Backbone as CSV, one residue per row, in Angstrom:
resi,resn,N_x,N_y,N_z,CA_x,CA_y,CA_z,C_x,C_y,C_z
1,UNK,-6.789,-59.928,-39.798,-5.781,-60.324,-40.764,-4.787,-59.197,-40.937
2,UNK,-3.542,-59.498,-40.795,-2.508,-58.509,-41.004,-1.985,-58.539,-42.426
3,UNK,-2.056,-59.684,-43.068,-1.379,-59.886,-44.335,-2.392,-60.286,-45.393
4,UNK,-2.511,-59.524,-46.463,-3.453,-59.846,-47.524,-2.741,-59.979,-48.835
5,UNK,-1.615,-60.583,-48.833,-0.679,-60.643,-49.932,-1.187,-61.467,-51.115
6,UNK,-0.920,-60.974,-52.299,-1.297,-61.698,-53.516,-0.117,-62.482,-54.061
7,UNK,1.006,-62.419,-53.417,2.162,-63.178,-53.894,3.253,-62.274,-54.404
8,UNK,3.661,-61.319,-53.607,4.721,-60.417,-54.030,4.159,-59.302,-54.889
9,UNK,5.003,-58.712,-55.730,4.596,-57.593,-56.543,3.966,-58.003,-57.855
10,UNK,3.774,-59.275,-58.063,3.235,-59.780,-59.325,1.716,-59.736,-59.343
11,UNK,1.164,-59.986,-60.507,-0.281,-60.123,-60.629,-0.715,-61.398,-59.912
12,UNK,-1.941,-61.412,-59.400,-2.409,-62.625,-58.740,-2.574,-63.754,-59.754
13,UNK,-2.601,-64.991,-59.271,-2.821,-66.114,-60.180,-4.199,-66.031,-60.836
14,UNK,-4.318,-66.683,-61.970,-5.613,-66.747,-62.646,-6.616,-67.442,-61.728
15,UNK,-7.845,-66.939,-61.684,-8.845,-67.555,-60.810,-9.149,-68.991,-61.238
16,UNK,-9.493,-69.785,-60.241,-9.828,-71.196,-60.435,-11.157,-71.487,-59.744
17,UNK,-11.690,-72.658,-60.028,-12.871,-73.128,-59.319,-12.404,-73.912,-58.103
18,UNK,-12.810,-73.477,-56.930,-12.488,-74.168,-55.687,-13.772,-74.446,-54.932
19,UNK,-13.832,-75.587,-54.278,-14.946,-75.959,-53.419,-14.567,-75.552,-51.995
20,UNK,-15.523,-75.007,-51.249,-15.242,-74.490,-49.906,-14.611,-75.543,-48.998
21,UNK,-15.073,-76.778,-49.074,-14.499,-77.818,-48.203,-13.037,-78.083,-48.552
22,UNK,-12.708,-78.050,-49.838,-11.315,-78.247,-50.245,-10.437,-77.087,-49.786
23,UNK,-10.971,-75.868,-49.856,-10.208,-74.709,-49.401,-9.949,-74.805,-47.893
24,UNK,-10.971,-75.133,-47.127,-10.820,-75.241,-45.676,-9.827,-76.340,-45.312
25,UNK,-9.927,-77.487,-45.982,-8.992,-78.590,-45.715,-7.556,-78.204,-46.058
26,UNK,-7.370,-77.485,-47.161,-6.026,-77.051,-47.559,-5.468,-76.062,-46.543
27,UNK,-6.285,-75.136,-46.064,-5.833,-74.192,-45.042,-5.366,-74.932,-43.795
28,UNK,-6.138,-75.918,-43.371,-5.748,-76.708,-42.198,-4.417,-77.414,-42.462
29,UNK,-4.263,-77.981,-43.647,-3.033,-78.689,-43.986,-1.826,-77.748,-44.003
30,UNK,-1.962,-76.598,-44.676,-0.845,-75.663,-44.811,-0.513,-74.937,-43.515
31,UNK,-1.522,-74.424,-42.834,-1.263,-73.505,-41.725,-1.546,-74.067,-40.337
32,UNK,-2.675,-74.743,-40.170,-3.050,-75.201,-38.833,-2.189,-76.387,-38.408
33,UNK,-2.106,-77.403,-39.241,-1.326,-78.595,-38.883,0.160,-78.301,-38.712
34,UNK,0.665,-77.298,-39.405,2.084,-76.924,-39.306,2.318,-75.866,-38.238
35,UNK,1.226,-75.394,-37.611,1.272,-74.314,-36.634,1.972,-73.085,-37.214
36,UNK,1.830,-72.926,-38.529,2.351,-71.759,-39.218,3.862,-71.665,-39.260
37,UNK,4.544,-72.742,-38.971,6.009,-72.719,-38.961,6.554,-72.859,-40.374
38,UNK,7.559,-72.052,-40.693,8.075,-71.973,-42.056,8.491,-73.338,-42.611
39,UNK,9.208,-74.125,-41.834,9.670,-75.428,-42.336,8.497,-76.329,-42.692
40,UNK,7.483,-76.348,-41.852,6.314,-77.181,-42.112,5.511,-76.707,-43.306
41,UNK,5.307,-75.389,-43.393,4.563,-74.819,-44.523,5.316,-75.109,-45.822
42,UNK,6.632,-74.928,-45.792,7.457,-75.190,-46.970,7.372,-76.654,-47.400
43,UNK,7.414,-77.554,-46.435,7.330,-78.985,-46.750,5.995,-79.340,-47.399
44,UNK,4.905,-78.835,-46.835,3.577,-79.106,-47.410,3.493,-78.508,-48.816
45,UNK,3.986,-77.280,-48.975,3.946,-76.626,-50.287,4.731,-77.426,-51.320
46,UNK,5.909,-77.898,-50.944,6.702,-78.732,-51.857,5.981,-80.029,-52.189
47,UNK,5.387,-80.670,-51.176,4.632,-81.912,-51.390,3.453,-81.699,-52.338
48,UNK,2.874,-80.501,-52.294,1.730,-80.174,-53.151,2.155,-79.675,-54.531
49,UNK,3.460,-79.579,-54.767,3.958,-79.152,-56.070,3.889,-77.649,-56.308
50,UNK,3.818,-76.864,-55.225,3.772,-75.416,-55.374,5.178,-74.869,-55.575
51,UNK,5.263,-73.704,-56.179,6.525,-73.012,-56.376,6.805,-72.221,-55.100
52,UNK,7.933,-72.518,-54.443,8.243,-71.930,-53.144,9.430,-70.986,-53.260
53,UNK,9.303,-69.812,-52.644,10.429,-68.887,-52.554,10.400,-68.233,-51.179
54,UNK,11.559,-67.780,-50.750,11.661,-67.059,-49.479,12.321,-65.726,-49.787
55,UNK,11.675,-64.656,-49.352,12.160,-63.307,-49.619,12.307,-62.550,-48.315
56,UNK,13.141,-61.515,-48.339,13.229,-60.584,-47.221,12.097,-59.585,-47.340
57,UNK,11.469,-59.275,-46.215,10.469,-58.204,-46.193,10.891,-57.178,-45.155
58,UNK,10.608,-55.949,-45.446,10.914,-54.884,-44.498,9.971,-54.988,-43.307
59,UNK,10.512,-54.715,-42.151,9.685,-54.712,-40.945,9.793,-53.318,-40.329
60,UNK,10.207,-53.195,-39.102,10.371,-51.880,-38.476,11.558,-51.156,-39.101
61,UNK,11.545,-49.834,-39.017,12.584,-49.025,-39.657,13.995,-49.424,-39.270
62,UNK,14.242,-49.701,-38.020,15.601,-49.976,-37.566,15.880,-51.467,-37.384
63,UNK,14.963,-52.309,-37.802,15.131,-53.750,-37.633,15.638,-54.387,-38.917
64,UNK,16.253,-55.544,-38.771,16.675,-56.317,-39.935,15.442,-56.843,-40.649
65,UNK,15.550,-57.057,-41.968,14.414,-57.632,-42.690,14.056,-59.019,-42.141
66,UNK,12.845,-59.420,-42.353,12.361,-60.730,-41.927,12.127,-61.599,-43.159
67,UNK,12.135,-62.903,-42.965,11.844,-63.838,-44.057,10.342,-63.950,-44.272
68,UNK,9.948,-64.055,-45.538,8.573,-64.386,-45.878,8.599,-65.494,-46.910
69,UNK,7.910,-66.563,-46.599,7.758,-67.671,-47.536,6.545,-67.378,-48.402
70,UNK,6.706,-67.537,-49.694,5.599,-67.433,-50.649,5.590,-68.728,-51.447
71,UNK,4.448,-69.389,-51.459,4.281,-70.606,-52.253,3.070,-70.375,-53.150
72,UNK,3.227,-70.654,-54.431,2.117,-70.390,-55.341,1.895,-71.551,-56.291
73,UNK,0.658,-71.652,-56.710,0.243,-72.659,-57.661,-0.999,-72.158,-58.375
74,UNK,-1.676,-73.005,-59.121,-2.872,-72.574,-59.850,-3.952,-72.011,-58.913
75,UNK,-4.175,-70.704,-59.019,-5.220,-70.055,-58.242,-4.954,-69.949,-56.754
76,UNK,-3.716,-70.121,-56.325,-3.425,-70.267,-54.907,-2.111,-69.586,-54.549
77,UNK,-2.103,-68.847,-53.438,-0.871,-68.293,-52.885,-0.888,-68.527,-51.380
78,UNK,0.181,-69.122,-50.879,0.369,-69.340,-49.449,1.488,-68.410,-49.006
79,UNK,1.303,-67.723,-47.879,2.366,-66.875,-47.352,2.553,-67.171,-45.869
80,UNK,3.802,-67.054,-45.431,4.137,-67.312,-44.029,5.264,-66.389,-43.625
81,UNK,5.162,-65.840,-42.424,6.244,-65.049,-41.857,6.189,-65.153,-40.343
82,UNK,7.310,-64.847,-39.710,7.371,-64.831,-38.247,7.422,-63.410,-37.708
83,UNK,7.334,-62.438,-38.595,7.326,-61.053,-38.142,6.502,-60.218,-39.105
84,UNK,5.527,-59.498,-38.559,4.702,-58.598,-39.345,4.939,-57.193,-38.799
85,UNK,5.446,-56.323,-39.664,5.849,-54.982,-39.271,6.815,-55.104,-38.099
86,UNK,6.563,-54.412,-36.988,7.508,-54.497,-35.874,7.127,-55.571,-34.860
87,UNK,6.109,-56.360,-35.168,5.615,-57.357,-34.222,6.173,-58.741,-34.542
88,UNK,6.692,-59.391,-33.517,7.197,-60.753,-33.671,6.062,-61.731,-33.401
89,UNK,5.417,-62.198,-34.444,4.446,-63.272,-34.306,4.290,-63.985,-35.640
90,UNK,3.982,-65.243,-35.535,3.827,-66.092,-36.705,2.490,-65.824,-37.366
91,UNK,2.525,-65.763,-38.689,1.299,-65.634,-39.459,1.418,-66.492,-40.709
92,UNK,0.336,-67.199,-41.023,0.274,-68.047,-42.214,-1.064,-67.791,-42.888
93,UNK,-1.032,-67.474,-44.180,-2.250,-67.195,-44.943,-2.315,-68.069,-46.177
94,UNK,-3.523,-68.408,-46.552,-3.762,-69.093,-47.814,-4.817,-68.290,-48.566
95,UNK,-4.431,-67.788,-49.745,-5.326,-67.038,-50.625,-5.754,-67.942,-51.771
96,UNK,-7.048,-68.137,-51.907,-7.595,-68.866,-53.051,-8.227,-67.839,-53.978
97,UNK,-7.703,-67.726,-55.177,-8.249,-66.808,-56.168,-9.319,-67.570,-56.940
98,UNK,-10.560,-67.136,-56.762,-11.722,-67.906,-57.215,-12.403,-67.250,-58.409
99,UNK,-13.009,-68.096,-59.231,-13.764,-67.569,-60.367,-15.182,-67.169,-59.962
100,UNK,-15.627,-67.592,-58.782,-16.924,-67.190,-58.238,-16.801,-67.154,-56.718
101,UNK,-17.159,-66.020,-56.127,-17.053,-65.893,-54.678,-18.124,-66.728,-53.979
102,UNK,-17.731,-67.546,-53.004,-18.722,-68.302,-52.240,-19.364,-67.406,-51.183
103,UNK,-20.453,-67.840,-50.643,-21.102,-67.134,-49.531,-20.268,-67.350,-48.263
104,UNK,-20.254,-66.357,-47.392,-19.540,-66.476,-46.110,-20.000,-67.713,-45.339
105,UNK,-21.310,-67.949,-45.346,-21.862,-69.076,-44.596,-21.331,-70.413,-45.106
106,UNK,-21.108,-70.516,-46.407,-20.580,-71.752,-46.992,-19.149,-71.995,-46.532
107,UNK,-18.352,-70.936,-46.526,-16.959,-71.059,-46.086,-16.913,-71.356,-44.594
108,UNK,-17.734,-70.672,-43.825,-17.766,-70.909,-42.380,-18.149,-72.353,-42.078
109,UNK,-19.150,-72.877,-42.758,-19.575,-74.262,-42.535,-18.451,-75.239,-42.875
110,UNK,-17.742,-74.984,-43.957,-16.627,-75.853,-44.342,-15.506,-75.794,-43.314
111,UNK,-15.229,-74.616,-42.804,-14.173,-74.476,-41.802,-14.585,-75.116,-40.476
112,UNK,-15.868,-75.047,-40.144,-16.356,-75.714,-38.935,-16.116,-77.217,-39.021
113,UNK,-16.359,-77.796,-40.185,-16.121,-79.237,-40.372,-14.623,-79.527,-40.294
114,UNK,-13.818,-78.740,-40.991,-12.369,-78.971,-41.030,-11.721,-78.817,-39.657
115,UNK,-12.250,-77.889,-38.843,-11.669,-77.643,-37.518,-12.380,-78.411,-36.413
116,UNK,-13.511,-79.012,-36.744,-14.213,-79.838,-35.771,-15.062,-79.082,-34.774
117,UNK,-15.485,-77.868,-35.103,-16.351,-77.160,-34.168,-16.710,-75.764,-34.612
118,UNK,-17.631,-75.194,-33.866,-18.117,-73.843,-34.132,-17.052,-72.820,-33.762
119,UNK,-17.177,-71.600,-34.272,-16.231,-70.542,-33.905,-16.220,-70.322,-32.388
120,UNK,-15.063,-69.960,-31.870,-14.928,-69.714,-30.439,-15.617,-68.431,-30.004
121,UNK,-15.892,-67.543,-30.941,-16.583,-66.299,-30.604,-18.059,-66.342,-31.021
122,UNK,-18.625,-67.518,-31.050,-20.014,-67.717,-31.477,-20.982,-66.822,-30.702
123,UNK,-20.709,-66.576,-29.428,-21.621,-65.758,-28.613,-21.661,-64.300,-29.077
124,UNK,-20.684,-63.875,-29.873,-20.662,-62.499,-30.381,-21.496,-62.316,-31.648
125,UNK,-22.048,-63.403,-32.182,-22.808,-63.339,-33.436,-24.062,-62.474,-33.293
126,UNK,-24.639,-62.492,-32.096,-25.862,-61.739,-31.827,-25.591,-60.780,-30.665
127,UNK,-26.044,-59.536,-30.824,-25.863,-58.541,-29.769,-26.760,-58.872,-28.578
128,UNK,-26.494,-58.229,-27.456,-27.292,-58.447,-26.241,-28.760,-58.099,-26.450
129,UNK,-29.034,-57.198,-27.409,-30.427,-56.811,-27.680,-31.125,-57.808,-28.616
130,UNK,-30.418,-58.886,-28.991,-31.007,-59.924,-29.833,-30.860,-59.695,-31.328
131,UNK,-30.289,-58.563,-31.714,-30.101,-58.271,-33.136,-28.756,-58.817,-33.610
132,UNK,-28.677,-59.201,-34.896,-27.412,-59.709,-35.425,-26.302,-58.657,-35.318
133,UNK,-25.122,-59.095,-34.984,-23.951,-58.229,-34.907,-23.358,-58.117,-36.308
134,UNK,-23.564,-56.982,-36.955,-23.117,-56.810,-38.337,-21.606,-56.881,-38.478
135,UNK,-20.859,-56.596,-37.425,-19.401,-56.632,-37.469,-18.817,-57.980,-37.097
136,UNK,-19.676,-58.970,-36.897,-19.201,-60.288,-36.463,-18.379,-60.981,-37.544
137,UNK,-17.232,-61.513,-37.146,-16.378,-62.340,-38.005,-16.086,-63.614,-37.227
138,UNK,-16.425,-64.782,-37.776,-16.127,-66.024,-37.068,-14.631,-66.144,-36.795
139,UNK,-14.307,-66.642,-35.610,-12.919,-66.751,-35.192,-12.738,-68.018,-34.350
140,UNK,-11.755,-68.793,-34.717,-11.427,-69.995,-33.974,-10.082,-69.778,-33.294
141,UNK,-9.864,-70.442,-32.186,-8.563,-70.408,-31.510,-8.080,-71.836,-31.354
142,UNK,-6.810,-72.014,-31.640,-6.173,-73.318,-31.446,-4.883,-73.091,-30.676
143,UNK,-4.497,-74.113,-29.925,-3.263,-74.049,-29.143,-2.255,-75.002,-29.746
144,UNK,-1.064,-74.499,-30.009,0.008,-75.294,-30.594,0.638,-76.225,-29.571
145,UNK,1.509,-77.077,-30.047,2.181,-78.056,-29.200,2.951,-77.416,-28.049
146,UNK,3.468,-76.212,-28.281,4.262,-75.524,-27.251,3.432,-74.557,-26.412
147,UNK,2.104,-74.581,-26.565,1.235,-73.703,-25.801,0.911,-72.386,-26.494
148,UNK,1.513,-72.144,-27.658,1.225,-70.927,-28.414,-0.232,-70.945,-28.865
149,UNK,-0.914,-69.830,-28.690,-2.313,-69.722,-29.103,-2.366,-69.002,-30.445
150,UNK,-3.168,-69.546,-31.340,-3.358,-68.974,-32.668,-4.835,-68.656,-32.868
151,UNK,-5.100,-67.575,-33.582,-6.459,-67.245,-33.975,-6.575,-67.531,-35.471
152,UNK,-7.707,-68.095,-35.870,-7.960,-68.450,-37.269,-9.188,-67.694,-37.741
153,UNK,-9.082,-67.093,-38.924,-10.184,-66.354,-39.507,-10.185,-66.571,-41.017
154,UNK,-11.242,-66.096,-41.645,-11.291,-66.089,-43.108,-12.003,-64.828,-43.568
155,UNK,-11.734,-64.441,-44.803,-12.415,-63.314,-45.446,-12.732,-63.705,-46.875
156,UNK,-13.957,-63.460,-47.285,-14.348,-63.589,-48.682,-14.254,-62.171,-49.228
157,UNK,-13.335,-61.957,-50.184,-12.978,-60.605,-50.591,-13.186,-60.385,-52.085
158,UNK,-13.976,-59.394,-52.399,-14.172,-58.989,-53.790,-12.965,-58.162,-54.221
159,UNK,-12.553,-58.338,-55.448,-11.429,-57.583,-56.002,-11.670,-56.084,-55.840
160,UNK,-10.603,-55.367,-55.523,-10.704,-53.913,-55.423,-9.381,-53.311,-55.874
161,UNK,-9.270,-52.017,-55.827,-8.056,-51.387,-56.355,-6.826,-51.681,-55.510
162,UNK,-6.996,-52.114,-54.279,-5.867,-52.430,-53.411,-5.483,-53.898,-53.455
163,UNK,-6.461,-54.759,-53.613,-6.239,-56.202,-53.677,-6.931,-56.729,-54.927
164,UNK,-6.145,-56.967,-55.947,-6.693,-57.397,-57.233,-7.022,-58.884,-57.171
165,UNK,-8.198,-59.232,-57.612,-8.605,-60.627,-57.710,-9.571,-61.029,-56.609
166,UNK,-10.733,-61.561,-57.008,-11.662,-62.133,-56.034,-10.947,-63.276,-55.332
167,UNK,-11.081,-63.332,-54.023,-10.349,-64.352,-53.272,-11.056,-64.726,-51.988
168,UNK,-10.682,-65.895,-51.500,-11.034,-66.312,-50.148,-9.699,-66.421,-49.423
169,UNK,-9.549,-65.620,-48.389,-8.322,-65.569,-47.607,-8.548,-66.249,-46.271
170,UNK,-7.735,-67.241,-45.984,-7.742,-67.903,-44.686,-6.468,-67.488,-43.973
171,UNK,-6.572,-67.177,-42.683,-5.387,-66.746,-41.961,-5.276,-67.364,-40.583
172,UNK,-4.052,-67.685,-40.232,-3.695,-68.143,-38.897,-2.680,-67.139,-38.375
173,UNK,-2.933,-66.589,-37.180,-2.029,-65.599,-36.613,-1.812,-65.925,-35.147
174,UNK,-0.550,-65.884,-34.743,-0.202,-66.097,-33.354,-0.776,-64.965,-32.506
175,UNK,-1.358,-65.305,-31.367,-1.895,-64.313,-30.453,-0.756,-63.892,-29.532
176,UNK,-0.456,-62.602,-29.552,0.624,-62.063,-28.726,0.032,-61.026,-27.788
177,UNK,0.223,-61.245,-26.505,-0.254,-60.279,-25.519,0.701,-59.095,-25.490
178,UNK,0.160,-57.895,-25.507,0.995,-56.684,-25.514,1.192,-56.160,-24.120
C-alpha cells in the first residue's frame, strides 16, 4: 500500500460498525469495478451519497501536482489518484474506520467471496520448510479491460501516532514494471 490517507489533513471520520462482507463488497464497487479510474470512483461515490472533492497533491519535486479524489461519508474515506510520488500509476483505497477491528482471516474470507477466489499468492502463505510465513499478506491480481494489471490488498490497522483511527484499508494499485 502506498497510500494510507485518512481524508486530507482533517481528523478521521467517527468509527462505525461495519461487517467484513459489506466492506469487501464496497471495495469491489468503488475500486475494482471502476478499475480505479477517477470518473468511475467519483460516480460511485456520488451514487452512494458521499462527499466528493478533488485536490492537488504534491508529487515529484519538479513535477506538476497530481489530482487526488477524496470521497467521505460515515466512517468511510475513499481516495483515488493516478500518480503517487514520482510514479505514474493508478491507486484506489477505501478506508473503513471501525469501532472494533475484525480479524484478518474474517476480512480475507469476505474478500475471497467478493473477488470469487483465493489470493493469487496463496503458495507464499507457508514457507518451503512447512512453517507459516509470518510476513505473508494476501494479494489478488486482476486485469482491467485494457490489459492493465492491478494488485489488491487489505490491512487491518490499529490506530497509531501516524494513522489515527482503527481502520480496515483496502487498496487497488496498478502494477507498473520498472
